[in-house]
N, C-alpha and C positions, 0 to 999 in steps of 0.2 A: 652425594654419589648414589645413583640408582643401582640397586642390586640386580644382577642378571637373572634371567629365567633359569631355574635349576635344570641341569642336563641329565642328572641321575645316573644310575648304574647300568642302564640298558645297553649302552655301547660296550660294556665289559662283559655282561652276563649273557647277552644274545650274540654269540659268535657264529661264524660259518661252521657248518658241520665238519669240514675237513681243515685241519691245520697242518703245518709241516710234519712230514712223516706219515701222512695219510690216515691218522687216527681221528675219530670224531672229537671235536673240541680240543685237539692236540694230544689226547690220551685215549687209550682203550677204554670203552665203557661210557663214553660221553652220551649226552642226551641226543636223540635222533633229530630234534628240532634245533640243535645248536645252543640251547639254553644250558647254563652251567652255574652251579654254586661256586663262587670264587674261594680258593683255598691256597694259603701260602703263608708268607712270613716276611719280616724284615730280613734283608740280605745285605751283608757288609763285606763284600769281597776285598775291599781295600785293606782289611785286617789280615788277609791271608795271601800266601804266595800264589802266583799265577798257576802253579801246577794243580792246585785244588779246584780251580774253577770248573774245569770239565767234569771232574767227579761230582761237583755240586749239581750242575745242571742235569747230569745223567740220573742222579738220585732224585732230584726234583721230579723228573719225568716219571720215574717208577712210582713215586708217591702221589701222582696226580696233582702236583702243585701247578697252579696256572696263573698265580699272581705273586710278585714279590715287590717289596718296597726297597728302593735303592737310593743311597746318597744322603740319608737324614743327617749323619754326623761326619760327612766327608769333606767339609770345607777346607781344612788345612792340606788335604791331599789334592783336591780339585784346584785350589788356588794357593800354591805353596808360597807365593810372594804376591804383593799387591799387583793386580792386573795381569798376572802370569798364570794362565790356565793349563792344566795337564789333563787332557781329555782322553789320551790314548787308552788307558786302562778301562775307562768307562765305556768307550766305544766297543772294546773287545767284549766286555761283560754283557752289554745290551745285545750285541750280535749273537753271542752264545745263547742267551735266554730266548731270543726270538727263534733261533734255529731249533730250539727244543720245545716250542709251544708255550713258553712262559711269558705272560704279559708283565709290564713294569709300571709300578706306581713310583714315578720319579720325583724325588723330594728336593726342595730348595734347602740348603744346609744351614739356614739362618739361626737354628736353635743353639748352635755351639760355635761361636766365632773363633778363628785361629788365634794363637798367641800373638802373632805379629800385629793384629788389629789393636789389641790392648797396648802393646808396646809403642806403637806409633800414635795412638789416640786414646789415652787413658780414660777419657770420659765416656768411652763406649762401654765400659764395664759398670755394672749397676752398683747402687749404694743402698745399704739396708736402712732400717728405721733408726738405727743408732748412729748413722753417719759413716759406717765402715764400707769402703769400696771393695767389691769382690775381686778376687784374684783369678788368674787363669789356673787350669789344672782340673777343672770339673766340667760342668756344662750349664747352660741357662744363665750365664753371667752377663748378659747384654743389657744395656739401657735402651728401652724402646723409643726414647725421645732423642737420643744422640744422632745428629745428622750424619756423622761419619759412619755410624753403624748402619743406618738406613740406606745410605748411598752404596755401601759395600754389599749389603744384602740384596739390594735391587740390581746391582751390577752382576752379581752371581746368578740371580734368577734370569736376567736378560741373556747372559752367556749360555745358560742351559737351554732356554727355549729356542734360541737362534741355532743351536747345534742339533737339538734332538726333536724339534717339533714334528719333523717328517719321519722319524725313525719308526719302523713298523712294530717295535716292541712296546712303544709308549701307549699306555691305555689310560693313565690317570696322573694328575699332578698332585703333589702333597706339599703344602706350604708349612715350613717350620715343624714344630713338634710339641704337642702337649702345652699349648699356650696357657699362661696363668701367672707369669712372672711379674714381680713388682719392683719398682725402683723409686727411691725417695730423694734423688739428687736434685740439684737446682734446675737442671734442664726439665725434669719432670714437674717440678714446682711451677715453672713458667707455663708448661703445657696444661697443667691443672687449672691455672688461673684463666687461660684462654677458654678452656672447656666450661668453666663456671660462668664466664661472661656470656658465652653462647647459651647456656642453660637458664640463667637468671636475668640477664640484661643489665641490672644495676646492683650495686652493693647493698642497697636497702632491701631488695628482694631476697638476696642471699642471707642477710641478717635475720629476716623474718623466717625464711625456710629453716635455717639452722638453729633458731631460738637462741641467738647469741647474747641476749640479755642475761642469760644464766651464766654465772661465774665470770662476769666481766669480759666476755669474749667478743664484743661487738667490734667489727672491722670498719675502718674509715675508707678503705679502698681494697680492691682485689689484690693489690701488691702486697698486702700484709698477710695474705692467706698462704699457708705452707701445708705440705702433705702431713698426714698423721704420724709424725716422727715420734721418737721416744719422749715421753712426758712423765711427770711425777705421779700422776694418778690416771683417771679415766679420760678417754677421748670423748669429744662431742659425738653422740651416736649419729646425728644427721651428717656430720662431716665424714664419719667413717663409711657410711653407706654410699655417699656421693664419691668418696675416694675409690670404692670398689667399682662403682659405675664407670668412673673415669678410667681406671686401670684397664677394665674390660674394653672400653672404647678405644683406648690408646693402642692396645694390642690388635684390636680389630682393624685399625687404620694401617698397621704394619702388615697384617694379612692381606688387606685389600690392595695395597700397593703392589705386592708381589703377584697376587692373583690377576690383577689387571694386565700386567706384563705377560703372564702366561696365556691368558685368554686372547690377547691381541695377536699372539703369534702361533696359536695352536687351537684345535677344536677339542682336545681332550678335556674332560671334566676336571674340576679342581676341588680339593678337599683339604682338611686338616683334621688331626685326631683330638677329640675331646676326651675327658676323663670322668665320665659319670657325674656324680654329684659334687665333684671338686669345685670349690668356690672361686677359682681364679678368673673365670670369664662367665658372662651371662650368655649361655648358649642360645637362648631364645632370641636375643638381639642379634646374634651372629647368623642365625639359621638361613636367612635368605641369601647370604653371601656364599654359601657352600652349594656346589652342584651335587655333592654326595655328603651326607652326614655320617661321620665316622667316630668310633669310640674305642678307647682302650679300657679293658676291664680285667682285673686280677682278683677273682674270688679266692677266699681262703679255704683250702680243701679240708681243713680240720674243723671248720665252723659249721655246725648243722644247719644254721640259718643261711648259709652261703647260696644255695640254689634259689631261695626266695629273694635274697638281695640282688642276685644276678638278674633274675627276671624283672625286678623293679627297675634296675638300671637300664636294661634293654627296652623296657616300656617307655622310660624317659627318652632314650635316644630316638626311638620311633616317633614319639610325640614331638620332639624338637624338629624332626623332618616332616611333620605334617602327615605321618602315616606311610610315607614312601619307603621302599626298601633302603636299608642302610648297610654299613660295613663295619664289622668288628675288626678293627685294625690291629689290635694287639691283645694277646692273652698269654698265659704261661702253659707250656706243655707239661711241666712238672713243678719243680720248686722255683721260687723267686730268690732274689739275693738280699732283699731289703727288710724282711721280717726278722725279728730276733731269733726265731726258731723256724726254719724254712721247711716245713713238712710238705712233701711233694704231692701233687695229684696222683691218683691212680690212672692208668690208661682208660679205665671205664669212665672215670670222672672227666677225663679229657674229651672223650667222645660226647658225653652228656652235655658238657658245657658248650660245645660247638652246636649240637642239635638244638639246645635251648635257645641260643642266639638266632638260629634259623627260624625256629618256631615263633619267635617274637619279632620277626620281620627282617632279619639280616639276609642279604643275598651273598654275603661273603664272610668267611671266618679265617682270620690270619693270626699269626703268633709273633711274639718276640722270642727268639729270632730263628733263622734257619740253622746256622752252624754255631755251636756253643763256643764262646770266646775263650781263649787261653790267657789273655792278658787284659788288664783293665779292671774297673770296678764291678763289672757284671760277668766275670769269668765263672762264677758259680750260679748264675741264672740259667735255668734250663733252656733247651732249644730243641727243635725238631730233629736235628742231627747232633747227638750228644758227644761228649769227649770220647766215649768208648767206641764210637763209630756206628756204621749202619747195621751191623749184625748184632742188634741189641733188642731187648724187649720193647723199649720205648720207640725205636724207629720202625720196628715191625708194626706197632700200633699206629704210627703216623701213616704208613703206607696203607693200612687197612682203612683208616679213617678217610683217606683220600679216595679210596675205591668206593666207599659207601656214599660219600658226598657227591661223587660223580653220577650216581644214580638218582639224584633228587632234583633233576632239572625241572620237574613239573611244578615245584614250589616257587621257582624263580619268577619274580615280578608280581606275585600275588600279594594281597594285603591281609592284615590281621583284622578280623571283623569285630572291632571294639565298640560296644554300646555303653561302656562305663568309663568314667574319667576320674583321675585324681588330680587335684589342682595344687600346684606349687610353683614358685619361681625364685630366681636368684635373689632379688632384693629382699624377699621375705626370708630366705635362708640367711642372708647377711645380717638382717635385723635380728633374727632369732638366735644368732650365735653371740650377740653382744653381751658383755658383762653388765652387772647392775640391773638385772631383770628380777622379777619375783622369784624365779628359780632357774638354775642352769641345768636342771634335770629334765625339763620339758623341751626336748630338742626337736626341731622341725623334721629332720630326716628320720629320726627314730619313730616319730609319730607317723610319718609317711609309710615306713616299713610296717608298722603295726596294723595300719588300715589296709595296706595292700595285701598282706599275707593271707587273710581269709579269702579274698577274691582269687588270688593265685592258687590256693589249695583247691578251690572249687573249679579251676580251669576257666574262670571268667576273664575274657580278654579285656585289658584295661589300658587306656592311654594315659600317660602322665603329661599334663598340659599346663601352660601358663595361665595365670589368673585372668588375663585379657583375651584368652583364646575364644573362638567361636564354639559354643556349647550345644547348639541345637541338635547335633547328631547323637547326643548322649542322653539316654534315659535315666542313668544313675550318675550323679556327680558327687564326689566325696572331697571334702576340704578338711584334711586331718589336722593341719596346723598352719595357719596363714596369718601371722601377726601383722603383716604390713600389706595393705591392699588399697588401690585407688577407688574412688567413689564409682567410677564408670565400671570397673571390673566387678566391684561388689554388687552393683545393680544387675549386671549380666548373670552373676551367680544366683542372685535372689530370684531371677525370672524362671529358673529351672522348675521349681514346684508350681509356679504360677501357670506354666504351660502344660502341666500334667506329669512332669518328671519327679524323681525322688532326689532330694538334697540331704546330705549328711554332713554336719559341721562339727569339728572337734574343738577342744578347749583353746582359749587364748587366741582366738582368730578375730580378724577385723579390728584389731586393737589400735593400729597406727595407720596414718596416711603415708603416702610415699616419701614424705620428708622425715619420717619416724615420729612425728608429733602424735601424741596420744589423743584419741578422740574422747571428748568429754561426754558426760551423760551415761545412761545405761548401756551396757554391752550385751552381746557383740553389736556395736553401734549400727553398722549398715544392715544387720540382719535380725534385729529384735522383732520387727513386725512379722516378717515371713516365718520366723521360727516360733513366734509366740512366747518368747521368754524375755525377762528383764534381769540383767546381772548387775550386782552392786559392788562385789569385792572378789578379788583373786586371793586364794588361800592355799599356798603350798602346804603339803601334809607332812606330818612327822613320819619317820622311817617305818613305823608300824602300820601306817595307812589307817583307813577308816572303813567301817562296815557300811555296805550299801544294801538296802532292802529292795527286793523287786519280786512281785508276784509273777511277772512274765519271765524273767531271766534268772531268778533265784538269788539268794543272798550271797554276797561275795565281798572281798576286800578290794577297795580302790586305793591306789597309791599315787604318790608324787604331787597330785594337784587336785584342788576342789574349788568351787565357786559358789558364792551366795547368789542364788537365783530365785526368781518368782515366775511362776507360770502365768502367762497372760494369753490364754487361748490355746495353749498346748496341753496335750495329755501327758501326765507324769507317769513314766514307766519305771522309774527307780528313784529312791530318795536316800539321802545320807542319814545314818542312824546315830552318829556319835557327836558329842559336844554341842556347841551352839549352832551347828548347821543341821541338827536333827530335824528331819521333816522337809528339808530343802531339796528341790529337785536335783537329781544327778543325771538323769536321762529323760528326754522329752521327745514327743512326736506331735506334730500338728498336721492334720489332714485338711487340705484346702478344698473349697467347694467344687473345684473341677476335678478332684481326685488326686492331685499331686500331694506329695508328702514332704515335710521338712523336719528333720531329726536334729537334735543337739545333744552332744556328749560333753559334759562339763568336767570330766575327770579322766584318769587313766585306769580304765576298768580291767578286771581280770581278762587275760587274753581269750579264754574260752567264751566269756560273755561278749566281748567285742566281736568275736567271730560270728556268734549268733545274731548280733545286731546287724553286721554287714550283710549276712545272708538273708535276713528278713528284709532289709532295704533292697537287696538285689531282686528278691522274689516280688516285692511290691512294684518294682520297676519292670518286671518281666524279663530280667536279664539272667542268663544261666550259662553254664559251661557246655561243652560239646557232647558230653556223655552223662547219662543220668546216674550211673553208678561207677565210682572209681575207688579202688581199694586204698586204704591208708598207705602212705609211703610212695604212692605213684603220682608223679607230676603229669598233668595233662594240659595241652595247649593246642589251639586250632589256628592254622594259617591256610587261607584259601579253603580248599576242600580236604586238606590233609590234617590228621590228628596226630600229634606227637605225644608219646608216652615214655616217661623216664622213671625207672624204679630206683628209689633211694633206700628201700628197705634192705635188711640183711638176709632176707629169704625171698623165695619166689612169690610173685603176685599174679593172680589170674584176672584178666580184664575181659568183660563181656562186650562183644562187638556184634555187628550185623554178620549174618552167615556168609556173605560174599566179600567180607573185608579181606584186605591183603596188605601185609607189611612190606614196604619197599626196601627194608634192610634185610629181608630174607627169612624172618621168623615165620613159623607155620601157625596159621589160624585154623583151629579144629573145632567144628561145630559152633562157630561164633565165639570161641574163647581163645584169647592170646595169653600165653604163659610167659611172663617176663622174669628172667633170672635176676638175682641180686646185681645191681649195677647195670641192668639191661636197658635197652632202648629200642623203640619201634617208631616208625613213621607209617601211619595207616591210611590207606585209601579205602573209601567205602566203609568207614567206621560205623555209620548209622544207616538204617534203612533209607533208601532213596539217594544216598550219596553216590557220586560217580566213582568208578574204579579206574585208576590211572593205568595207562598202557605201560607194560614192563619196559624198562630201558633197553636200548639196543646194545 
């Protein structure tokens, strides 16, 4: 199946200047050119009496809400019995939303099948790895291989597009919800075997790829292969990674079936909502099938590292979409319901989280959900309209956020100017989380966070891309931890310093091929030549760590991991000082004849040392942030010609800008200095000399 050309968000964000009611963009304060940042939430009117609907849309209008997602979990209300559809309530809701200038992201309800489907067709419910079939009463209990489930889901999608394709409220289609489900039933076993036949052709090739001579696992035919169900000890790692690939592809085929029906009957773009680094689906393999890349992200407001983690996740989402504007589909307005201790966001954090997403490429920021539920498992999850009603601190902040976002039309459609890239992909993450490795403390995502954070602190725009991505546009390429990589992708990464760029590789990278087979010989196998190092042994460290000596970066303690290396053409910048690794390189740099550089970090260094290494690599690559001086505690990011500033400090911070700079959120710039209060935020036009100054919103 050929993936369609991506339609993108422009049809949603570039609206006519006047909407119903005569206000620009449907609300007072819209952008004079009709461009708008999308702002809204999941809306579940089926959970509420009809009397609340008009209040909802009136309050949405006051809050500048212009997009809501409808229908995600409405299957049992839409189709109360097989083939019997009840559309009257949805007709009324969509009409009300359109009358009030609110566009609709209309969802297919396939994430949560109604109880009647399981009662009539028990095999539509999924089976876990222990062989237990899931019951109704929650969500995500479907088997993606069950033909009765697929037929019912496709029938519902067809009914929706036939009825609403021409509705003026419809702006976007939303297939399912947070894909990543697994099922281990016999139907999925049969589908897995078909997938393996297509991938390997014959069983001998499968046996070779999986290394089944180990533990007497050799198969006579594909019919003997089963999913990685409950076993006495460890699963075959190659089987496990292929199972994750299959599960992702199986869910993608489910998405594709519904998307094809929606596209055949409607011109509206199609999306589904990913979940950051969640391992359920390989987002890179799905990307071409989405007209709009969307993500759900729930940062922890009591985690000081949450802003950096959020920025990393947004950079991933932007990278999945090839740099195009994306949509933050879900976030929390306050507390969630699923952490053991649900500390809520402050309203300042709520605004900062939205602005951060916009700064990192989002053209829309939405929430779960509009009106806080009073029944069900998420009745204590926050919403834009809380239980206490609209005359509340939270809802006043929601209205103010809508007003501020309505003035940021200049950012819509612009790109993030990234010249640095971090490399990671899902097969590498799947391989990196397997047991029976040298250490379970060297985690792929944690390494990614550690290498991303110094770039984020410096305001350096960074794309997070797959190992097989085109890298020519990046002057700095960082590979924090990539245990699994193909030969072709490894060669592309190795070419970065050969063409004059800077490459930084972290520990335990390039270790395995795509089948999880360990590369023999010196490591990191594909990159020994370009890095100028030769590794012999991986050595996890005791809890106390080891001392590392460095004239360049100072002595410090390295933890978790070390490697026995020999420098073969690389300059040694730091060495281990303890035990039988004393004198062995811990950090190296090779300068190539053309001026490119290749760095290798064989341990987990002190965070301050790693930050200096990253900034030295960035400087060597000529990559820098948008402002030369940024106070500690202030997050800075650039998108298009605008610079976003977010103050995480507990006191005021002064940021030096060009004399003509102007904050689009309304703060005063005096003599080129912007003073940000604690929790404050600014979106600055003309931040540097020579930058254009945006026209004030109408």
